[in-house]
C-alpha positions, 0 to 999 in steps of 0.5 A: 164273668166270675162264678160262685158255687153254692152248696148246702150240706148235712152229713154228706161225707160219702159224696161231697168230695165228688160234687166239689171236685166236679166244680173246682176247676171252674169256680172262682169261689165255693160257698158251703153252708152246713146245718150241723153235720156230725160226720166228716162233711165239714172237714172234707169241704174245707179241703176245697174252700175256706168259705164253710159256714155252720148254721141251723136248718130253716128249710131248703129255700131259706138255707139256699138264700143264705148261701146266695147272699154270701156269694160275690160272683157275677154268676152263681151255680147252686148245686146240691151235694148229690149232684156233680158236673160231668167234664163236658158240662163243666167245659160248657159252663166255662165256655158260656160264661167266657163269652159274656152271655146275654141270658139271665139263667141256664137250665140243664137236664138231669141224669139221675144215677140209681142202682148203677144205672143212668136214667134217661127218661121218666122224671130223670129227664126234667130240666132244672135251673142251677146256673143264674146271674147273681144280681136280682136273684133270690130263692123262695122260702119253701121248706122243700122244692124251693125255686130260684127267682131271677131277673127277667130275661132270656133263659137257655138250655145247656146241652150236657146233663147234670149227674144226680146221685140222689139215692144211696140205697133202697133204705135211703130211697124210702127215707127220702120218699117219706120225708119229702112227702111229709114236707110236701103235705105240710107245704100244701096245708100251710098254703090252704090247699084242700087236696081232695082227701084220700080219693084225690090222693089215690087219683094223683098216684095213678096219674103220676105213675101213668105220666112217669112210666108211659108219657115220659117213657120211663119204661125205656129205663127197664126195671129201675124205670118201673121202680121209680114210677112206683116210687113217684106214685107212692110219694104222690099218694103219701103227700096228699094223704099227709095233707088229708091228715093235717086237715083232719087235725085242724 
C-alpha cells in the first residue's frame, strides 16, 4: 500500500518542518498546497518534496480537495501544518498499511499541546479522521470545519495519538477564536440556520463550557484545561452572535 501525505499551508515557517519531518519516513509522496505564504514556508517545504503548488485560497474544504486530487497513493494522510505524528503513531500507520487493511479509514485521537502542556481531556480527546483510502474519497466544500467523505466500509481507531500544536501563543489563540467563530457564523447563515438569536448564543456558551470542563473532564488538565473550556465557550457565543448579526443585515 502506498501513502500520499497532503498538507495545506500559509505562513507556517515556524512549524511546517516538524510536521513534514514526522511523516517523511512513511510517505511515498508529500503534496503541499500553499495559498500565498510571504515567509519561508515554500522554501522549507521544497526541502521535503518537489510537489509544492502555490494557489489561491478558496476555503479549507476546496483547498484540501485540490490537494487530494493531486495524490496518487492507495492511501492518503491529510494532516494540518500544526499537527505531527509521534514516532509511535508513524510506526503504527506503517504497520497497518503494510498489512493491507480491509478498512476504508482510520481515526486517531488528538493530543493538543498548549502552553507547554499536553491536554488529555476536554475537546483535546476528540477523534479525527486523517488516514483514508484515496479511491472514492472527497472533502466537503465547507469554508471551515470541512469533513472527508469516503467509501462505505469499516472505520477503525488507531491506538496512538496525533500531536496538535494548534496555538502559538495567547495572541494567536484569540485570533483563531475570532476567525473560526466568524467563519462558523457565515457557514450557518449560508445554510439557513436561525440560531435562536443572542439568547441562543448565550445558552450554547454555557452548555459548551459544561460539556468541555465537566462532561469531558477538562478540569483534569488543570489551569490550561479551564482556559480552554472558557475559550470554547466564548467561541460558541461568538459564532452564534455572528450568525445573529448576519441575519439582522439580511
